[in-house]
N, C-alpha and C positions, 0 to 999 in steps of 0.2 A: 504494499499500499504505500502512496505517494505522503509523506511528510510534508503537508503542505505551508506548516509555518517556515520549516529551512527553505523551501522555496522562494516564500513571500521575504522572508527576510533577506536573500540574495539576488533575486531577480524581480526585474521589474517589467510588465508586460502591457504594451499598447494595444488594444484591442483594435484602434482604427489602422494601423499599419500591420500590425502582426507580429511585431518585432520583440524580442526578448532582450533586455538588457542588465548587464549585469550592476549592481548598485552598491555591492561589497565584494571586495577582491577572496574570490574562495580558493585560491591557490597562487603561488608566486610565478606560476607564468599565465595568468589572467588579469587582467587590470579592470579596476570597478570603471564604469562609463563603457566599456565596448558592447558589440553587439554577440551575445550568448548563442551557442551553437555553429553547427558546420552543417552544409549541405550535404547528404550522401548520396551514392552512389543510384540509389532508387528513388533520388527527386526530393525526399522526406529531410527537414532540419531537424536535427537531434541534437540534444541536450546532455553532456555529461557532468553529473553534481551529485556527490555523495555516493556511488554506488554504479547502476547501468544507467545505458542513456536512454532518455524518454523522447518521444518525438513533441516537437514542439506544439504541433495541433492537438494532440491529446492532453499535453499539459493547459496550452492555452484554453480549451474548454473544460478542463477541471476547475483551473483558476476561476473561470466566469461563472459556473451553474455548479461547483459544489459535488460535483460526482463524476463518476468517470463511465462513460456508456461501453460497451463490447466494441463498437464502431462508431467511428468518428469520420465522417466524410466530408471531401472537400469540393464544394457546391459546383466550382467551375474547374475541378478536376486538376487545379495546378496545385501540387503538393508542398510546393513552398510558400503559397499564400495563406498564410495563418491568421487573417484579420477574423474576429470573431462572427462578423456577419458571413463569412464563407465558409463557417463548420456549422455542423449539424450531426445529429446523433439518426442513424438510420438501422434497418435493419439489414442483413447481409443480401436479401433481394434488392433493394434499393439502392443498396452501394454497388450490386453488379449491373444495376440498370446506367449508372452514373458513369460508366466506363468510357473512355476511348473506342471511337469505332473501329473495326479491324480493318486492316492494309489491303484486303481483300475485296471490300466492301466496295460495289461499284453504282449502287444508289443513291449514296448518301445516307440512308438509314438504317438503322439496326432491323433487322426482321423482314425486309425486304430486298428482294434480288429477283434478278430476270431469270425465266425458265426458257432455255433455248426449244425446249420438245413443245411447247405452245404459242410460244412467241410472246410471253405474256410475263408482267411482273406477278410474282407468287410471296404472300404474305404469311408469315406464319409468326407465332409466340411460345415463347418456354413459360409452362405450368407446371411446378413441383417436378420440374428437371424432364419433362415430357414436350413434346412440340405438339402445337396445336394447328392446325391449317387454318386460315383463315380465306383464302380465296385467291384468286386469277385477277388479274386487271389490265386493262390494254393502256391504262393510263396511269404513271408514275404517281402525281397528286393523288388521284383516288387511293392508290395501293399505302402511299404514307399515311393519308386520311385515315384509313381502314387500321393500319398498324396502331397511330394513336389512340384510336377508340378503343381498341384492344386491351393497349399500355393502361389507359384509364379506368378498365373494367376490371382486369386483372392485378394490376399493380397499385392501381389509387393515384398514380403520375406519369408524368410525361418522360421519356427519357431525354436527354440535352441533345442525341443523334438520332 
């Protein structure tokens, strides 16, 4: 569990910028007034303080809301943007919806693809790890509209892509 008082004693969080700053010198290598954390290869910012590293987005959420959910999601999908307005608690399903579109996707919308057999767009959505067919469409816009309708019905939210 996070010792919140230790973090508050050494770190200051700016919710408008998402940046943590050292307000007290935690070690000889780090100076007070400098930005805390480092950019990790996976795109997240992590801070080491009195033990294991913690990601800045999880620490920010905890500091602002007083609890730490299982999943904290970056709304704009930018893993280093830790402004509190960009962070939200989500379910695993919602987290999967908010991921980047596959590089193989040619339609620009998750769940909408071109079917060469029927020369039409095909729409599908995954429900409880099973693919559900939503229909074939001649028009890309209609196919995207059908996918969005299914997202609202089954997920309760629209995916950003």
